[in-house]
C-alpha positions in Angstrom: -11.9 2.5 18.3 -14.6 5.1 17.6 -12.6 6.7 14.7 -11.9 3.3 13.2 -15.6 2.2 13.4 -16.7 5.5 11.9 -14.3 5.1 9.0 -15.3 1.5 8.4 -19.0 2.4 8.4 -18.6 5.3 6.0 -16.7 3.4 3.3 -18.9 2.8 0.2 -18.2 0.8 -2.9 -17.0 2.7 -5.9 -19.8 3.6 -8.4 -19.9 0.7 -10.8 -22.5 2.4 -13.0 -20.2 5.4 -13.6 -17.4 2.9 -14.3 -19.5 1.4 -17.1 -20.5 4.8 -18.4 -16.8 5.8 -18.4 -15.9 2.6 -20.4 -18.7 3.4 -22.8 -17.2 6.8 -23.4 -13.7 5.3 -23.8 -15.1 2.9 -26.4 -16.2 5.9 -28.4 -12.7 7.3 -28.7 -10.8 7.1 -31.9 -8.9 3.8 -31.4 -9.5 0.1 -31.7 -11.8 -1.0 -28.9 -9.8 -2.0 -25.8 -6.5 -1.2 -27.4 -5.2 0.8 -24.5 -5.8 -2.1 -22.2 -5.0 -1.4 -18.5 -5.0 2.3 -19.1 -8.7 2.1 -19.9 -9.4 0.1 -16.8 -7.5 2.6 -14.7 -9.5 5.6 -16.0 -12.9 3.8 -15.6 -11.9 2.9 -12.0 -10.9 6.4 -11.2 -14.2 7.6 -12.5 -16.0 5.1 -10.3 -13.9 6.2 -7.3 -14.3 9.9 -7.7 -17.5 10.3 -9.6 -15.7 12.6 -12.0 -15.2 12.0 -15.7 -12.4 14.6 -16.0 -10.5 13.9 -12.8 -7.3 15.8 -12.7 -4.3 14.9 -10.4 -3.1 18.2 -9.0 -1.5 17.0 -5.8 -0.1 13.6 -5.0 1.5 12.3 -1.9 3.2 9.1 -0.6 2.7 8.4 3.1 5.7 6.5 4.5 5.1 4.8 7.8 8.3 4.2 9.8 8.6 1.8 12.7 10.9 -0.7 14.4 10.2 -4.4 15.0 11.3 -6.2 18.1 11.7 -9.5 16.1 15.0 -8.1 14.7 16.8 -9.4 17.8 16.2 -12.9 16.4 18.6 -12.3 13.4 15.9 -12.0 10.7 17.7 -9.2 9.0 21.3 -8.4 8.2 20.6 -4.7 8.8 21.0 -3.4 12.4 17.8 -2.0 14.0 19.4 1.4 14.2 19.1 1.7 10.4 15.4 2.4 10.8 16.0 5.7 12.6 18.8 6.7 10.2 16.8 6.0 7.1 13.7 7.7 8.6 15.8 10.8 8.9 17.2 10.3 5.4 13.7 10.4 4.0 13.6 14.1 4.8 16.9 14.8 3.1 16.2 13.4 -0.4 18.6 10.6 0.5 16.5 7.5 -0.3 15.2 5.9 -3.4 11.6 6.9 -2.9 12.6 10.5 -2.3 14.6 10.7 -5.5 11.8 9.2 -7.6 9.3 11.4 -5.9 11.3 14.5 -6.7 11.5 13.4 -10.3 7.7 13.0 -10.5 6.8 16.1 -8.4 5.3 14.0 -5.7 5.0 15.0 -2.0 6.2 12.6 0.7 4.8 12.5 4.2 7.2 10.9 6.7 5.5 9.4 9.8 7.2 8.1 12.9 4.6 5.6 14.0 6.9 3.4 16.1 10.6 4.1 15.6 12.8 3.3 18.6 14.3 6.7 18.6 13.5 10.3 19.4 13.5 12.7 16.5 14.1 16.4 16.6 13.1 16.8 12.9 10.1 19.0 12.1 9.7 17.1 8.8 8.8 13.9 10.6 5.2 13.7 11.8 5.0 12.2 15.3 2.4 9.5 15.5 4.5 7.2 17.6 2.5 4.5 19.3 5.5 3.0 21.0 9.3 2.8 20.5 9.0 -0.3 18.3 7.0 -3.5 18.7 7.9 -6.4 21.0 9.5 -9.5 19.8 6.8 -11.7 18.2 9.0 -14.8 18.7 8.4 -14.3 22.4 5.1 -12.4 22.8 2.5 -10.4 20.9 3.9 -7.5 18.9 1.5 -5.0 20.5 -1.8 -4.7 22.3 -5.1 -4.6 20.5 -5.4 -1.0 21.6 -2.1 -0.1 20.1 -3.0 -1.8 16.8 -6.2 0.3 16.7 -4.3 3.4 17.6 -1.8 2.8 14.7 -4.7 2.2 12.2 -6.4 5.4 13.3 -3.2 7.3 12.9 -3.2 6.3 9.2 -6.8 7.4 8.8 -5.9 10.8 10.4 -3.0 11.4 8.1 -5.1 10.8 5.0 -7.9 13.0 6.4 -5.4 15.8 6.8 -3.9 15.4 3.4 -7.3 15.4 1.8 -8.0 18.7 3.5 -4.8 20.0 1.9 -6.1 19.0 -1.6 -4.4 15.7 -2.3 -5.9 13.9 -5.2 -3.9 10.7 -5.3 -2.1 8.7 -2.5 0.8 6.3 -2.3 1.9 4.0 0.5 5.5 3.4 1.7 7.2 2.1 4.8 10.6 2.1 6.6 11.4 -0.5 9.2 14.0 -3.2 9.6 12.4 -6.6 10.0 9.1 -5.7 8.4 9.3 -8.4 5.7 9.2 -10.9 8.6 6.0 -9.4 10.1 4.4 -9.1 6.7 5.1 -12.7 5.9 3.6 -13.7 9.2 0.5 -11.6 8.6 0.1 -13.2 5.1 0.5 -16.7 6.4 -2.1 -16.2 9.1 -4.7 -14.5 6.8 -4.2 -16.7 3.8 -3.4 -20.1 5.5 -0.3 -20.4 3.2 2.8 -22.0 4.7 5.6 -19.8 5.9 7.9 -21.4 3.3 5.7 -19.9 0.5 5.2 -16.4 2.0 8.7 -15.7 3.2 11.6 -14.1 1.3 15.1 -12.9 2.1 14.1 -9.3 2.6 17.1 -7.0 2.3 19.4 -10.1 1.9 20.2 -13.2 4.0 22.5 -16.1 3.8 20.8 -19.5 3.4 21.3 -20.3 7.1 19.8 -16.9 8.1 16.9 -17.5 5.7 16.1 -20.8 7.4 16.2 -19.1 10.7 13.8 -16.4 9.5 11.2 -18.9 8.5 11.6 -20.8 11.8 11.1 -17.6 13.7 7.9 -16.7 11.8 6.6 -20.2 12.5 7.4 -19.8 16.1 5.7 -16.4 16.3 2.5 -17.8 14.8 2.6 -20.8 17.1 3.1 -19.1 20.4 0.8 -16.1 19.7 -2.0 -18.1 18.0 -3.5 -15.1 16.1 -7.2 -15.4 15.0 -7.2 -15.3 11.2 -10.8 -14.0 11.3 -9.8 -11.0 13.4 -7.5 -8.6 11.6 -6.9 -6.5 14.7 -5.8 -9.7 16.6 -3.5 -10.7 13.7 -1.9 -7.2 13.6 -1.5 -7.1 17.3 0.1 -10.5 17.6 2.4 -10.8 14.6 2.2 -7.5 12.8 3.9 -4.1 13.0 3.0 -0.5 13.6 4.0 0.4 10.0 1.6 -2.3 8.6 -1.2 -1.1 10.9 -0.6 2.5 10.0 -0.7 1.8 6.3 -3.9 -0.2 6.8 -5.4 3.0 8.1 -4.2 4.9 5.1 -6.0 2.5 2.8 -9.2 2.8 4.8 -8.9 6.6 5.0 -8.5 6.8 1.2 -11.6 4.7 0.7 -13.6 6.8 3.1 -12.5 10.0 1.3 -13.1 8.5 -2.1 -9.5 8.9 -3.3 -7.4 6.5 -5.3 -4.5 5.0 -3.4 -1.5 3.1 -4.8 0.1 0.1 -3.1 3.8 -0.2 -3.2 5.5 -3.5 -2.3 5.2 -6.4 0.1 4.7 -4.6 3.3 2.2 -2.2 1.8 0.4 -5.2 0.3 0.1 -6.7 3.8 -1.5 -3.5 5.0 -3.8 -3.5 2.0 -4.9 -7.1 2.7 -5.7 -6.1 6.3 -7.7 -3.2 5.1 -9.7 -5.3 2.6 -10.4 -7.9 5.4 -11.7 -5.0 7.6 -13.9 -3.6 4.8 -14.2 -5.4 1.4 -15.0 -2.1 -0.4 -11.5 -0.7 0.4 -10.3 -2.8 -2.5 -12.2 -0.6 -5.0 -9.8 2.3 -4.2 -6.5 0.4 -4.5 -4.0 0.3 -7.4 -1.0 -2.0 -7.0 2.1 -0.4 -8.5 4.4 -3.3 -9.1 5.1 -6.9 -8.4 7.7 -7.0 -5.7 10.5 -9.5 -6.0 9.7 -10.6 -2.5 8.1 -14.1 -3.1 5.0 -13.5 -0.9 3.9 -10.5 -3.0 2.2 -12.4 -5.7 0.2 -14.4 -3.1 -0.7 -11.2 -1.3 -2.1 -9.8 -4.7 -4.0 -13.0 -5.2 -5.6 -12.7 -1.8 -6.6 -9.1 -2.5 -7.7 -9.9 -6.1 -5.7 -7.2 -7.9 -3.1 -7.1 -10.6 0.1 -4.9 -10.6 0.8 -2.4 -13.3 4.5 -3.1 -13.5 7.1 -5.9 -12.9 10.5 -4.2 -12.6 12.0 -6.8 -10.1 12.1 -4.1 -7.5 12.2 -4.9 -3.7 13.3 -1.6 -2.2 10.1 -0.8 -0.4 9.8 2.8 0.9 7.0 3.5 -1.5 9.4 3.5 -4.4 6.9 1.9 -6.8 4.3 4.6 -6.3 5.9 7.5 -8.3 6.2 5.1 -11.3 2.5 4.1 -10.9 1.5 7.7 -10.5 3.0 8.5 -13.9 1.0 5.7 -15.5 -2.3 6.8 -13.8 -1.7 10.4 -14.9 -0.8 9.3 -18.4 -4.0 7.2 -18.6 -6.2 10.1 -17.4 -4.5 12.6 -19.7 -4.6 10.4 -22.8 -8.2 9.2 -22.5 -9.5 12.7 -21.4 -7.9 14.3 -24.5 -8.2 11.7 -27.2 -10.8 12.7 -29.9 -13.9 10.6 -30.5 -14.5 8.7 -33.7 -16.8 11.5 -34.9 -14.2 14.2 -34.2 -11.5 12.2 -35.9 -13.8 11.4 -38.8 -13.4 7.7 -38.4 -16.1 5.1 -38.8 -16.3 3.1 -35.6 -17.8 0.2 -37.5 -14.4 -0.4 -39.1 -13.2 -1.7 -35.8 -13.9 -5.1 -34.2 -14.1 -5.5 -30.5 -11.4 -8.1 -29.9 -11.9 -8.1 -26.1 
């Protein structure tokens, strides 16, 4: 708990004055005021996060937290639990969606076993295993409070190490059969929204299986009675090791004053937990896309952020992050290299601020 408390106490809000100054500089560039929209907001936010007006992304990394979920035995997924271990290994072989997209965008990927029900003999997988999967939330709490904290602290540790290695920009991904179930449960508890609203079909379910999934989530919330005002309690009772680990990643990025990109539904659940633990963690987050999982838009509303893209993706893994990285890098490059009105010999008074 000491590491978590130190992290929470060290997180500061981003520098809003520098954000304003950055936007003032952007408004002096040779273009109609506000005409690059979200790109301008991205750059001003990065300045507020890092304190640098010429921040350059030299090294980026997506952290993929991998873990099994005991609730899978309730038939909430069509994929067998064993798929988690197989896909975790495949992450090290350029054999998944996020790995191909990361290769295309020259992005590093850190694969973390934080709770897979398997033993790996793969040096490319970082061992932060808390346990071999969570317990079945339809019958008992997913984990203990100490395990939830251990998982969060593992995420903080991973980010700390990558920062020492020079990472400038982070992304978040996950691998774990059944984790849309745990994420929907976390969202329902923290937001008060009904399970029918927060729950989707995940990797694909028949209508009968979908009805069962919603009933299982309701049952899990009912028998475990998580305290919505206690994030650790919520994670311990209806969450997953992957969600807790990614929560730590968001907190770690905020502590280290680094921008971090949210992928899809599961990463959003982790981001929401991080914001509830420290409201300033939000300042460092950039949602990549709007997942097709129905609860994603409600997760974004709870956090108070808007996604950059809507590509109807629902793969998970961190697959939205490489795409968002390109947008962030394009924004920084464009607005750091565009000439001013004076340099372009344009009269700024010819433009009207339509914002």
